[in-house]
KEFI-838791 format. One record per atom (N, C-alpha, C, O): atom name; x, y, z. Coordinates in steps of 0.02 Angstrom, whole numbers, plus 50000, padded with zeros to 5 digits. Example, Ala and Ser with C-alpha at 12.3 -4.5 7.8 and 13.67 -1.06 7.14 Angstrom:
REM KEFI-838791
ATOM   site       x       y       z
ATOM      N   50660   49716   50390
ATOM     CA   50615   49775   50390
ATOM      C   50660   49835   50390
ATOM      O   50712   49834   50423
ATOM      N   50642   49888   50354
ATOM     CA   50684   49947   50357
ATOM      C   50645   50002   50394
ATOM      O   50670   50057   50402
//
This chain:
REM KEFI-838791
ATOM   site       x       y       z
ATOM      N   48604   47611   51974
ATOM     CA   48706   47569   51957
ATOM      C   48746   47660   51961
ATOM      O   48736   47718   51943
ATOM      N   48784   47627   51989
ATOM     CA   48850   47678   52003
ATOM      C   48900   47704   51944
ATOM      O   48897   47661   51899
ATOM      N   48941   47752   51928
ATOM     CA   48979   47716   51862
ATOM      C   49073   47729   51906
ATOM      O   49077   47717   51966
ATOM      N   49117   47745   51878
ATOM     CA   49186   47714   51886
ATOM      C   49163   47764   51901
ATOM      O   49140   47758   51958
ATOM      N   49151   47836   51874
ATOM     CA   49194   47886   51940
ATOM      C   49178   47903   51974
ATOM      O   49209   47942   52011
ATOM      N   49116   47882   51982
ATOM     CA   49092   47854   52064
ATOM      C   49136   47840   52125
ATOM      O   49160   47863   52177
ATOM      N   49131   47785   52080
ATOM     CA   49166   47758   52127
ATOM      C   49249   47770   52147
ATOM      O   49267   47774   52205
ATOM      N   49274   47772   52116
ATOM     CA   49313   47818   52129
ATOM      C   49345   47875   52156
ATOM      O   49400   47883   52181
ATOM      N   49278   47929   52140
ATOM     CA   49264   47990   52204
ATOM      C   49241   47955   52275
ATOM      O   49261   47968   52332
ATOM      N   49196   47910   52254
ATOM     CA   49189   47889   52312
ATOM      C   49241   47849   52389
ATOM      O   49239   47862   52449
ATOM      N   49294   47784   52337
ATOM     CA   49358   47799   52400
ATOM      C   49366   47855   52397
ATOM      O   49347   47900   52434
ATOM      N   49387   47856   52362
ATOM     CA   49427   47966   52373
ATOM      C   49399   47980   52451
ATOM      O   49424   47981   52508
ATOM      N   49334   47992   52421
ATOM     CA   49298   48034   52511
ATOM      C   49316   47974   52566
ATOM      O   49353   47993   52611
ATOM      N   49297   47914   52569
ATOM     CA   49327   47900   52635
ATOM      C   49387   47865   52651
ATOM      O   49404   47830   52699
ATOM      N   49433   47897   52570
ATOM     CA   49507   47859   52629
ATOM      C   49491   47948   52661
ATOM      O   49502   47956   52721
ATOM      N   49478   47982   52638
ATOM     CA   49507   48061   52672
ATOM      C   49477   48052   52740
ATOM      O   49503   48061   52796
ATOM      N   49410   48029   52722
ATOM     CA   49361   48062   52799
ATOM      C   49391   48014   52860
ATOM      O   49374   48024   52919
ATOM      N   49442   47955   52840
ATOM     CA   49481   47930   52877
ATOM      C   49534   47954   52906
ATOM      O   49559   47948   52962
ATOM      N   49546   47979   52862
ATOM     CA   49649   48006   52842
ATOM      C   49630   48070   52884
ATOM      O   49660   48053   52935
ATOM      N   49603   48131   52900
ATOM     CA   49633   48176   52852
ATOM      C   49698   48189   52919
ATOM      O   49722   48161   52968
ATOM      N   49707   48280   52862
ATOM     CA   49739   48271   52876
ATOM      C   49743   48357   52899
ATOM      O   49692   48391   52894
ATOM      N   49805   48388   52924
ATOM     CA   49785   48443   52968
ATOM      C   49764   48482   52899
ATOM      O   49760   48469   52839
ATOM      N   49751   48539   52943
ATOM     CA   49753   48599   52863
ATOM      C   49830   48615   52872
ATOM      O   49870   48605   52918
ATOM      N   49838   48654   52787
ATOM     CA   49900   48671   52782
ATOM      C   49910   48728   52739
ATOM      O   49900   48730   52679
ATOM      N   49941   48796   52792
ATOM     CA   49946   48842   52748
ATOM      C   50037   48848   52665
ATOM      O   50096   48832   52664
ATOM      N   49979   48886   52609
ATOM     CA   50046   48875   52563
ATOM      C   50089   48936   52601
ATOM      O   50073   48983   52637
ATOM      N   50131   48919   52583
ATOM     CA   50182   49001   52567
ATOM      C   50185   49022   52513
ATOM      O   50201   48999   52458
ATOM      N   50155   49105   52547
ATOM     CA   50154   49139   52453
ATOM      C   50182   49170   52446
ATOM      O   50165   49206   52400
ATOM      N   50252   49192   52482
ATOM     CA   50301   49244   52498
ATOM      C   50347   49251   52425
ATOM      O   50408   49257   52423
ATOM      N   50301   49249   52370
ATOM     CA   50355   49242   52330
ATOM      C   50371   49280   52281
ATOM      O   50327   49294   52240
ATOM      N   50448   49310   52270
ATOM     CA   50485   49349   52224
ATOM      C   50450   49395   52182
ATOM      O   50453   49375   52124
ATOM      N   50406   49468   52191
ATOM     CA   50375   49497   52152
ATOM      C   50382   49572   52155
ATOM      O   50392   49601   52208
ATOM      N   50376   49608   52088
ATOM     CA   50383   49667   52048
ATOM      C   50423   49668   52032
ATOM      O   50437   49727   52043
ATOM      N   50490   49635   51994
ATOM     CA   50527   49657   51977
ATOM      C   50502   49669   51904
ATOM      O   50458   49639   51873
ATOM      N   50541   49720   51883
ATOM     CA   50527   49752   51825
ATOM      C   50618   49762   51772
ATOM      O   50676   49778   51786
ATOM      N   50586   49745   51722
ATOM     CA   50658   49758   51689
ATOM      C   50654   49824   51614
ATOM      O   50600   49835   51587
ATOM      N   50699   49849   51599
ATOM     CA   50658   49935   51527
ATOM      C   50665   49878   51489
ATOM      O   50697   49825   51490
ATOM      N   50624   49909   51456
ATOM     CA   50595   49860   51358
ATOM      C   50657   49829   51333
ATOM      O   50658   49770   51317
ATOM      N   50716   49871   51329
ATOM     CA   50765   49827   51280
ATOM      C   50775   49776   51323
ATOM      O   50773   49720   51298
ATOM      N   50790   49781   51400
ATOM     CA   50841   49728   51405
ATOM      C   50763   49670   51440
ATOM      O   50778   49639   51492
ATOM      N   50689   49657   51414
ATOM     CA   50623   49619   51434
ATOM      C   50625   49572   51344
ATOM      O   50608   49518   51322
ATOM      N   50658   49636   51315
ATOM     CA   50616   49641   51229
ATOM      C   50692   49562   51233
ATOM      O   50685   49502   51219
ATOM      N   50737   49587   51250
ATOM     CA   50814   49548   51244
ATOM      C   50813   49476   51281
ATOM      O   50855   49434   51265
ATOM      N   50765   49463   51332
ATOM     CA   50792   49438   51363
ATOM      C   50715   49356   51348
ATOM      O   50720   49294   51349
ATOM      N   50644   49416   51333
ATOM     CA   50623   49348   51297
ATOM      C   50635   49303   51229
ATOM      O   50624   49242   51222
ATOM      N   50665   49353   51176
ATOM     CA   50706   49320   51119
ATOM      C   50725   49279   51147
ATOM      O   50705   49222   51161
ATOM      N   50787   49322   51162
ATOM     CA   50814   49234   51190
ATOM      C   50789   49179   51234
ATOM      O   50802   49119   51227
ATOM      N   50762   49198   51267
ATOM     CA   50716   49103   51296
ATOM      C   50682   49085   51222
ATOM      O   50695   49029   51201
ATOM      N   50647   49121   51187
ATOM     CA   50641   49117   51141
ATOM      C   50652   49077   51082
ATOM      O   50616   49041   51047
ATOM      N   50708   49091   51081
ATOM     CA   50769   49067   51016
ATOM      C   50776   49007   51027
ATOM      O   50763   48965   50984
ATOM      N   50811   48984   51118
ATOM     CA   50823   48934   51150
ATOM      C   50787   48869   51121
ATOM      O   50805   48816   51096
ATOM      N   50720   48904   51138
ATOM     CA   50640   48851   51112
ATOM      C   50625   48831   51052
ATOM      O   50582   48792   51033
ATOM      N   50693   48881   51006
ATOM     CA   50664   48850   50928
ATOM      C   50634   48871   50906
ATOM      O   50621   48853   50849
ATOM      N   50590   48945   50949
ATOM     CA   50528   48961   50890
ATOM      C   50578   49034   50860
ATOM      O   50623   49069   50883
ATOM      N   50538   49032   50797
ATOM     CA   50565   49089   50776
ATOM      C   50557   49169   50801
ATOM      O   50530   49164   50856
ATOM      N   50564   49215   50791
ATOM     CA   50551   49286   50808
ATOM      C   50560   49333   50754
ATOM      O   50609   49334   50717
ATOM      N   50507   49376   50753
ATOM     CA   50516   49443   50730
ATOM      C   50467   49481   50768
ATOM      O   50416   49476   50802
ATOM      N   50509   49522   50746
ATOM     CA   50492   49611   50787
ATOM      C   50484   49683   50744
ATOM      O   50519   49707   50700
ATOM      N   50411   49713   50783
ATOM     CA   50403   49760   50699
ATOM      C   50377   49792   50776
ATOM      O   50374   49770   50833
ATOM      N   50363   49855   50741
ATOM     CA   50333   49911   50752
ATOM      C   50267   49888   50777
ATOM      O   50271   49835   50807
ATOM      N   50189   49921   50773
ATOM     CA   50125   49905   50787
ATOM      C   50087   49933   50702
ATOM      O   50037   49905   50680
ATOM      N   50113   49973   50676
ATOM     CA   50095   49982   50628
ATOM      C   50146   49914   50571
ATOM      O   50122   49899   50516
ATOM      N   50157   49908   50575
ATOM     CA   50172   49860   50527
ATOM      C   50166   49790   50518
ATOM      O   50195   49755   50477
ATOM      N   50096   49766   50590
ATOM     CA   50088   49686   50595
ATOM      C   50078   49669   50544
ATOM      O   50121   49635   50515
ATOM      N   50016   49688   50511
ATOM     CA   50039   49654   50422
ATOM      C   50066   49647   50386
ATOM      O   50040   49619   50338
ATOM      N   50129   49665   50382
ATOM     CA   50171   49647   50332
ATOM      C   50231   49600   50364
ATOM      O   50274   49571   50331
ATOM      N   50224   49597   50438
ATOM     CA   50247   49570   50473
ATOM      C   50214   49475   50457
ATOM      O   50226   49418   50436
ATOM      N   50165   49522   50485
ATOM     CA   50120   49439   50496
ATOM      C   50142   49418   50422
ATOM      O   50181   49371   50426
ATOM      N   50127   49443   50340
ATOM     CA   50109   49404   50302
ATOM      C   50193   49388   50259
ATOM      O   50202   49382   50198
ATOM      N   50229   49386   50301
ATOM     CA   50312   49380   50286
ATOM      C   50306   49320   50318
ATOM      O   50326   49266   50296
ATOM      N   50285   49327   50354
ATOM     CA   50301   49245   50406
ATOM      C   50249   49187   50365
ATOM      O   50258   49131   50340
ATOM      N   50204   49225   50373
ATOM     CA   50163   49152   50317
ATOM      C   50191   49150   50252
ATOM      O   50171   49097   50229
ATOM      N   50217   49171   50221
ATOM     CA   50216   49181   50175
ATOM      C   50288   49126   50149
ATOM      O   50298   49085   50104
ATOM      N   50330   49156   50211
ATOM     CA   50371   49099   50218
ATOM      C   50385   49033   50237
ATOM      O   50431   48997   50218
ATOM      N   50330   49020   50284
ATOM     CA   50317   48944   50308
ATOM      C   50278   48917   50238
ATOM      O   50284   48856   50234
ATOM      N   50239   48945   50183
ATOM     CA   50209   48926   50147
ATOM      C   50162   48932   50170
ATOM      O   50139   48909   50117
ATOM      N   50087   48948   50220
ATOM     CA   50035   48932   50254
ATOM      C   50005   48994   50183
ATOM      O   50028   49051   50177
ATOM      N   49954   48963   50140
ATOM     CA   49896   48987   50072
ATOM      C   49819   48960   50140
ATOM      O   49761   48970   50122
ATOM      N   49830   48934   50197
ATOM     CA   49767   48912   50217
ATOM      C   49743   48938   50265
ATOM      O   49704   48897   50287
ATOM      N   49742   48991   50303
ATOM     CA   49746   48996   50408
ATOM      C   49697   48986   50421
ATOM      O   49651   48997   50381
ATOM      N   49685   48960   50492
ATOM     CA   49633   48965   50537
ATOM      C   49656   49050   50587
ATOM      O   49713   49074   50585
ATOM      N   49599   49084   50627
ATOM     CA   49604   49161   50638
ATOM      C   49535   49105   50711
ATOM      O   49492   49062   50701
ATOM      N   49560   49140   50776
ATOM     CA   49492   49181   50809
ATOM      C   49465   49218   50773
ATOM      O   49482   49255   50727
ATOM      N   49382   49195   50824
ATOM     CA   49317   49266   50785
ATOM      C   49356   49343   50791
ATOM      O   49343   49395   50760
ATOM      N   49393   49334   50828
ATOM     CA   49419   49432   50903
ATOM      C   49481   49421   50888
ATOM      O   49525   49418   50931
ATOM      N   49491   49415   50832
ATOM     CA   49551   49434   50792
ATOM      C   49535   49485   50758
ATOM      O   49481   49500   50733
ATOM      N   49636   49538   50759
ATOM     CA   49604   49615   50724
ATOM      C   49605   49615   50654
ATOM      O   49656   49639   50630
ATOM      N   49564   49596   50615
ATOM     CA   49574   49607   50536
ATOM      C   49587   49631   50489
ATOM      O   49568   49622   50431
ATOM      N   49661   49702   50539
ATOM     CA   49700   49720   50492
ATOM      C   49782   49681   50491
ATOM      O   49827   49666   50452
ATOM      N   49766   49680   50550
ATOM     CA   49814   49601   50562
ATOM      C   49804   49555   50461
ATOM      O   49815   49495   50465
ATOM      N   49798   49564   50433
ATOM     CA   49779   49521   50382
ATOM      C   49756   49549   50311
ATOM      O   49731   49527   50259
ATOM      N   49782   49618   50343
ATOM     CA   49783   49658   50273
ATOM      C   49807   49626   50232
ATOM      O   49772   49590   50197
ATOM      N   49912   49631   50221
ATOM     CA   49929   49611   50182
ATOM      C   49916   49537   50148
ATOM      O   49921   49541   50086
ATOM      N   49908   49498   50162
ATOM     CA   49906   49426   50163
ATOM      C   49881   49402   50098
ATOM      O   49888   49449   50060
ATOM      N   49852   49349   50065
ATOM     CA   49821   49330   49997
ATOM      C   49800   49257   50016
ATOM      O   49809   49224   49965
ATOM      N   49786   49233   50045
ATOM     CA   49795   49163   50067
ATOM      C   49722   49177   50074
ATOM      O   49688   49227   50064
ATOM      N   49706   49105   50098
ATOM     CA   49615   49078   50107
ATOM      C   49629   49067   50186
ATOM      O   49661   49026   50219
ATOM      N   49577   49139   50205
ATOM     CA   49572   49146   50281
ATOM      C   49517   49114   50322
ATOM      O   49459   49119   50304
ATOM      N   49530   49091   50364
ATOM     CA   49454   49021   50423
ATOM      C   49438   49072   50461
ATOM      O   49479   49107   50491
ATOM      N   49381   49076   50462
ATOM     CA   49384   49087   50521
ATOM      C   49351   49032   50587
ATOM      O   49291   49016   50587
ATOM      N   49396   49009   50636
ATOM     CA   49390   48960   50687
ATOM      C   49320   48985   50715
ATOM      O   49310   49046   50715
ATOM      N   49260   48933   50743
ATOM     CA   49188   48910   50767
ATOM      C   49211   48861   50798
ATOM      O   49264   48835   50784
ATOM      N   49159   48834   50864
ATOM     CA   49148   48799   50914
ATOM      C   49137   48738   50876
ATOM      O   49158   48682   50891
ATOM      N   49090   48758   50809
ATOM     CA   49072   48704   50777
ATOM      C   49115   48678   50736
ATOM      O   49091   48627   50712
ATOM      N   49176   48691   50713
ATOM     CA   49221   48662   50653
ATOM      C   49252   48594   50684
ATOM      O   49289   48610   50731
ATOM      N   49251   48540   50678
ATOM     CA   49299   48490   50700
ATOM      C   49352   48496   50695
ATOM      O   49368   48541   50656
ATOM      N   49415   48456   50730
ATOM     CA   49456   48439   50741
ATOM      C   49490   48443   50663
ATOM      O   49511   48494   50636
ATOM      N   49488   48376   50636
ATOM     CA   49496   48359   50544
ATOM      C   49495   48420   50517
ATOM      O   49537   48431   50474
ATOM      N   49454   48470   50534
ATOM     CA   49450   48501   50488
ATOM      C   49509   48559   50518
ATOM      O   49553   48570   50477
ATOM      N   49514   48591   50576
ATOM     CA   49590   48620   50571
ATOM      C   49628   48581   50554
ATOM      O   49661   48600   50506
ATOM      N   49641   48524   50576
ATOM     CA   49714   48479   50564
ATOM      C   49735   48493   50445
ATOM      O   49778   48465   50410
ATOM      N   49690   48536   50430
ATOM     CA   49676   48533   50350
ATOM      C   49733   48593   50364
ATOM      O   49789   48599   50340
ATOM      N   49695   48637   50415
ATOM     CA   49760   48690   50416
ATOM      C   49839   48695   50392
ATOM      O   49877   48648   50401
ATOM      N   49861   48761   50359
ATOM     CA   49909   48768   50324
ATOM      C   49956   48800   50412
ATOM      O   50017   48794   50418
ATOM      N   49918   48829   50462
ATOM     CA   49931   48857   50479
ATOM      C   49835   48910   50543
ATOM      O   49776   48912   50524
ATOM      N   49874   48951   50633
ATOM     CA   49844   48967   50642
ATOM      C   49899   49044   50655
ATOM      O   49959   49056   50647
ATOM      N   49830   49090   50680
ATOM     CA   49875   49169   50696
ATOM      C   49818   49188   50757
ATOM      O   49762   49167   50770
ATOM      N   49844   49218   50774
ATOM     CA   49820   49231   50859
ATOM      C   49843   49299   50877
ATOM      O   49877   49336   50841
ATOM      N   49815   49314   50950
ATOM     CA   49867   49374   51015
ATOM      C   49893   49307   51048
ATOM      O   49911   49250   51036
ATOM      N   49883   49354   51099
ATOM     CA   49922   49342   51153
ATOM      C   49886   49378   51238
ATOM      O   49891   49439   51234
ATOM      N   49868   49366   51278
ATOM     CA   49849   49373   51318
ATOM      C   49934   49386   51361
ATOM      O   49935   49446   51375
ATOM      N   49989   49358   51381
ATOM     CA   50018   49404   51429
ATOM      C   50103   49352   51404
ATOM      O   50102   49303   51367
ATOM      N   50126   49363   51417
ATOM     CA   50244   49335   51401
ATOM      C   50278   49363   51470
ATOM      O   50280   49418   51498
ATOM      N   50306   49293   51484
ATOM     CA   50348   49305   51522
ATOM      C   50427   49326   51527
ATOM      O   50447   49293   51574
ATOM      N   50465   49353   51510
ATOM     CA   50550   49342   51486
ATOM      C   50567   49304   51524
ATOM      O   50609   49267   51498
ATOM      N   50557   49292   51576
ATOM     CA   50601   49254   51598
ATOM      C   50599   49191   51580
ATOM      O   50655   49165   51572
ATOM      N   50554   49159   51570
ATOM     CA   50550   49069   51551
ATOM      C   50530   49068   51471
ATOM      O   50515   49017   51439
ATOM      N   50533   49147   51439
ATOM     CA   50517   49132   51373
ATOM      C   50438   49118   51347
ATOM      O   50414   49109   51291
ATOM      N   50413   49119   51405
ATOM     CA   50314   49078   51393
ATOM      C   50267   49129   51373
ATOM      O   50274   49189   51384
ATOM      N   50218   49101   51340
ATOM     CA   50175   49170   51326
ATOM      C   50097   49117   51343
ATOM      O   50076   49060   51353
ATOM      N   50078   49185   51337
ATOM     CA   49988   49132   51394
ATOM      C   49940   49131   51326
ATOM      O   49936   49163   51274
ATOM      N   49922   49102   51342
ATOM     CA   49874   49118   51307
ATOM      C   49804   49117   51351
ATOM      O   49796   49056   51349
ATOM      N   49736   49146   51398
ATOM     CA   49666   49142   51384
ATOM      C   49612   49134   51377
ATOM      O   49566   49146   51415
ATOM      N   49613   49093   51285
ATOM     CA   49559   49083   51265
ATOM      C   49494   49149   51237
ATOM      O   49440   49137   51210
ATOM      N   49534   49240   51261
ATOM     CA   49494   49305   51243
ATOM      C   49486   49276   51153
ATOM      O   49506   49231   51116
ATOM      N   49436   49347   51154
ATOM     CA   49407   49304   51065
ATOM      C   49439   49328   51028
ATOM      O   49413   49321   50973
ATOM      N   49525   49377   51024
ATOM     CA   49563   49348   51010
ATOM      C   49642   49321   50978
ATOM      O   49682   49342   50936
ATOM      N   49638   49259   51028
ATOM     CA   49635   49178   51051
ATOM      C   49621   49158   51010
ATOM      O   49644   49160   50953
ATOM      N   49559   49122   51043
ATOM     CA   49523   49091   51023
ATOM      C   49526   49007   51044
ATOM      O   49583   48986   51054
ATOM      N   49476   48963   51049
ATOM     CA   49483   48909   51098
ATOM      C   49571   48879   51074
ATOM      O   49612   48903   51034
ATOM      N   49575   48800   51132
ATOM     CA   49642   48777   51139
ATOM      C   49643   48750   51072
ATOM      O   49694   48761   51039
ATOM      N   49599   48717   51047
ATOM     CA   49600   48702   50992
ATOM      C   49626   48706   50930
ATOM      O   49650   48660   50898
ATOM      N   49623   48770   50912
ATOM     CA   49625   48793   50857
ATOM      C   49709   48826   50837
ATOM      O   49737   48829   50782
ATOM      N   49732   48848   50906
ATOM     CA   49828   48857   50915
ATOM      C   49851   48798   50950
ATOM      O   49893   48807   50995
ATOM      N   49831   48738   50936
ATOM     CA   49882   48674   50944
ATOM      C   49837   48646   50898
ATOM      O   49792   48686   50909
ATOM      N   49811   48605   50849
ATOM     CA   49789   48569   50809
ATOM      C   49833   48591   50733
ATOM      O   49862   48550   50698
ATOM      N   49830   48637   50725
ATOM     CA   49883   48663   50640
ATOM      C   49955   48665   50667
ATOM      O   49965   48681   50726
ATOM      N   49983   48655   50644
ATOM     CA   50083   48632   50619
ATOM      C   50083   48707   50624
ATOM      O   50119   48698   50576
ATOM      N   50079   48765   50633
ATOM     CA   50087   48807   50631
ATOM      C   50076   48846   50657
ATOM      O   50027   48860   50623
ATOM      N   50079   48910   50719
ATOM     CA   50076   48913   50740
ATOM      C   50094   49021   50776
ATOM      O   50112   49039   50832
ATOM      N   50076   49069   50708
ATOM     CA   50106   49121   50707
ATOM      C   50051   49188   50764
ATOM      O   50009   49228   50745
ATOM      N   50073   49175   50823
ATOM     CA   50076   49212   50886
ATOM      C   50093   49273   50887
ATOM      O   50148   49286   50913
ATOM      N   50042   49339   50853
ATOM     CA   50069   49403   50905
ATOM      C   50077   49408   50961
ATOM      O   50036   49385   51000
ATOM      N   50127   49436   50978
ATOM     CA   50127   49481   51085
ATOM      C   50152   49525   51080
ATOM      O   50208   49522   51054
ATOM      N   50117   49613   51109
ATOM     CA   50139   49671   51121
ATOM      C   50205   49683   51192
ATOM      O   50199   49664   51250
ATOM      N   50230   49698   51179
ATOM     CA   50281   49688   51229
ATOM      C   50271   49720   51296
ATOM      O   50307   49718   51346
ATOM      N   50227   49742   51288
ATOM     CA   50196   49810   51346
ATOM      C   50151   49719   51379
ATOM      O   50113   49718   51428
ATOM      N   50165   49669   51347
ATOM     CA   50115   49623   51406
ATOM      C   50176   49591   51434
ATOM      O   50178   49576   51494
ATOM      N   50222   49581   51399
ATOM     CA   50258   49526   51422
ATOM      C   50310   49567   51508
ATOM      O   50329   49623   51524
ATOM      N   50310   49501   51537
ATOM     CA   50318   49550   51637
ATOM      C   50388   49487   51616
ATOM      O   50399   49451   51568
ATOM      N   50416   49500   51672
ATOM     CA   50488   49474   51657
ATOM      C   50489   49413   51688
ATOM      O   50507   49362   51658
ATOM      N   50464   49413   51773
ATOM     CA   50458   49359   51798
ATOM      C   50415   49317   51781
ATOM      O   50395   49331   51724
ATOM      N   50381   49253   51809
ATOM     CA   50331   49225   51815
ATOM      C   50253   49256   51864
ATOM      O   50195   49261   51844
ATOM      N   50290   49276   51943
ATOM     CA   50234   49300   51988
ATOM      C   50224   49355   51970
ATOM      O   50191   49392   52007
ATOM      N   50250   49378   51905
ATOM     CA   50220   49448   51893
ATOM      C   50160   49446   51817
ATOM      O   50120   49484   51790
ATOM      N   50186   49379   51808
ATOM     CA   50169   49396   51701
ATOM      C   50085   49326   51738
ATOM      O   50032   49326   51706
ATOM      N   50091   49288   51787
ATOM     CA   50028   49305   51845
ATOM      C   49986   49328   51870
ATOM      O   49926   49321   51881
ATOM      N   50034   49364   51878
ATOM     CA   49945   49436   51923
ATOM      C   49921   49468   51835
ATOM      O   49872   49505   51825
ATOM      N   49965   49445   51783
ATOM     CA   49915   49498   51757
ATOM      C   49867   49443   51708
ATOM      O   49851   49463   51652
ATOM      N   49849   49391   51725
ATOM     CA   49816   49337   51704
ATOM      C   49733   49341   51731
ATOM      O   49737   49356   51791
ATOM      N   49686   49335   51718
ATOM     CA   49599   49317   51751
ATOM      C   49598   49236   51743
ATOM      O   49593   49199   51694
ATOM      N   49605   49223   51820
ATOM     CA   49600   49158   51832
ATOM      C   49547   49099   51850
ATOM      O   49542   49043   51877
ATOM      N   49499   49170   51802
ATOM     CA   49438   49132   51801
ATOM      C   49430   49078   51720
ATOM      O   49392   49033   51703
ATOM      N   49495   49120   51684
ATOM     CA   49514   49130   51624
ATOM      C   49541   49050   51627
ATOM      O   49570   49031   51677
ATOM      N   49523   48991   51550
ATOM     CA   49570   48935   51536
ATOM      C   49627   48986   51502
ATOM      O   49624   49039   51471
ATOM      N   49664   48954   51518
ATOM     CA   49751   48980   51507
ATOM      C   49804   48921   51479
ATOM      O   49839   48890   51519
ATOM      N   49805   48911   51412
ATOM     CA   49862   48889   51369
ATOM      C   49939   48930   51402
ATOM      O   49940   48989   51420
ATOM      N   50005   48879   51405
ATOM     CA   50041   48875   51405
ATOM      C   50098   48896   51370
ATOM      O   50145   48874   51404
ATOM      N   50125   48930   51315
ATOM     CA   50187   48898   51249
ATOM      C   50257   48929   51265
ATOM      O   50275   48986   51283
ATOM      N   50279   48892   51257
ATOM     CA   50365   48909   51274
ATOM      C   50384   48828   51208
ATOM      O   50381   48767   51200
ATOM      N   50401   48888   51179
ATOM     CA   50424   48851   51094
ATOM      C   50349   48832   51088
ATOM      O   50296   48848   51115
ATOM      N   50383   48762   51003
ATOM     CA   50351   48735   50983
ATOM      C   50345   48657   51041
ATOM      O   50379   48641   51090
ATOM      N   50294   48630   51010
ATOM     CA   50262   48577   51074
ATOM      C   50351   48535   51044
ATOM      O   50389   48545   50996
ATOM      N   50352   48491   51098
ATOM     CA   50426   48466   51074
ATOM      C   50419   48385   51160
ATOM      O   50392   48387   51216
ATOM      N   50449   48345   51133
ATOM     CA   50460   48289   51194
ATOM      C   50545   48240   51185
ATOM      O   50605   48240   51171
ATOM      N   50516   48222   51196
ATOM     CA   50587   48167   51189
ATOM      C   50566   48116   51181
ATOM      O   50507   48123   51195
ATOM      N   50581   48019   51153
ATOM     CA   50572   47978   51179
ATOM      C   50643   47950   51227
ATOM      O   50697   47971   51249
ATOM      N   50609   47898   51225
ATOM     CA   50664   47857   51286
ATOM      C   50740   47842   51272
ATOM      O   50790   47826   51303
ATOM      N   50725   47853   51225
ATOM     CA   50832   47842   51172
ATOM      C   50873   47951   51191
ATOM      O   50931   47971   51187
ATOM      N   50805   47994   51209
ATOM     CA   50822   48062   51210
ATOM      C   50835   48077   51190
ATOM      O   50877   48122   51198
ATOM      N   50795   48042   51112
ATOM     CA   50773   48084   51053
ATOM      C   50731   48144   51062
ATOM      O   50677   48136   51090
ATOM      N   50754   48226   51034
ATOM     CA   50713   48256   51001
ATOM      C   50637   48247   50957
ATOM      O   50644   48234   50897
ATOM      N   50576   48253   50978
ATOM     CA   50523   48260   50933
ATOM      C   50465   48303   50939
ATOM      O   50426   48296   50986
ATOM      N   50458   48340   50901
ATOM     CA   50410   48425   50893
ATOM      C   50356   48389   50844
ATOM      O   50345   48347   50800
ATOM      N   50328   48449   50894
ATOM     CA   50250   48449   50864
ATOM      C   50193   48350   50868
ATOM      O   50140   48325   50850
ATOM      N   50247   48337   50901
ATOM     CA   50195   48263   50927
ATOM      C   50101   48280   50988
ATOM      O   50045   48255   50994
ATOM      N   50145   48339   51020
ATOM     CA   50083   48390   51054
ATOM      C   50024   48453   51028
ATOM      O   49969   48466   51053
ATOM      N   50054   48481   50975
ATOM     CA   50044   48558   50960
ATOM      C   50083   48571   50893
ATOM      O   50139   48547   50885
ATOM      N   50060   48601   50856
ATOM     CA   50115   48643   50846
ATOM      C   50195   48622   50829
ATOM      O   50231   48607   50877
ATOM      N   50214   48621   50781
ATOM     CA   50296   48580   50747
ATOM      C   50335   48648   50775
ATOM      O   50377   48648   50820
ATOM      N   50295   48738   50721
ATOM     CA   50305   48775   50720
ATOM      C   50278   48812   50755
ATOM      O   50217   48809   50760
ATOM      N   50342   48894   50815
ATOM     CA   50316   48956   50817
ATOM      C   50351   48994   50779
ATOM      O   50408   48983   50757
ATOM      N   50306   49060   50765
ATOM     CA   50339   49093   50751
ATOM      C   50272   49172   50810
ATOM      O   50213   49180   50826
ATOM      N   50331   49203   50818
ATOM     CA   50321   49230   50887
ATOM      C   50311   49314   50845
ATOM      O   50366   49341   50836
ATOM      N   50280   49334   50832
ATOM     CA   50291   49453   50809
ATOM      C   50272   49466   50884
ATOM      O   50223   49446   50917
ATOM      N   50326   49505   50901
ATOM     CA   50317   49550   50967
ATOM      C   50322   49615   50912
ATOM      O   50360   49626   50864
ATOM      N   50255   49660   50949
ATOM     CA   50246   49743   50925
ATOM      C   50292   49768   50998
ATOM      O   50287   49755   51058
ATOM      N   50340   49811   50957
ATOM     CA   50380   49838   50994
ATOM      C   50338   49914   51014
ATOM      O   50365   49969   51012
ATOM      N   50291   49905   51028
ATOM     CA   50265   49985   51041
ATOM      C   50217   50000   51055
ATOM      O   50193   50056   51056
ATOM      N   50184   49923   51080
ATOM     CA   50127   49924   51091
ATOM      C   50099   49885   51188
ATOM      O   50040   49884   51205
//
């Protein structure tokens, strides 16, 4: 007995066989190679993040722990989750409870956390987008989506001017999550609702000298 999935896929294959389409070449003449000086890239990235209702904090790398602790304290986060590969020095000034994530921890336990702290892979100044790629210092997708607060550390050196430049830095075989501000959507009356599909609050710590 075939499953519903197999039936649907079989019908799609039959339809494609009956009406084959011509080979199509997708144009790839994107505008690439754009750069901006550090101060302009930082200003644009910050402007876009704030426009998306994220909070932005800048610091030098040697003040990461202090700024992270201040942000977590500001949001009342006394129990946070972190990916297994996060730099432990980032938590030197934090006096709350830290839970290291693993794939064995179910979503309800993640929901009990006050927040999550992760690193990031790439940023895009033009769109204010942060890319996570599941690396050890960023963790699995559930970790950054279930808790209501996400504190994300971004190195300015990983922030590109535009989308093609940012995408070019990604490893295409890794799972990629794109974050543009806190989770938000609009209902049928166009009332903005936050926290439906992910964290209600996004705090970004940008390290300017890394």
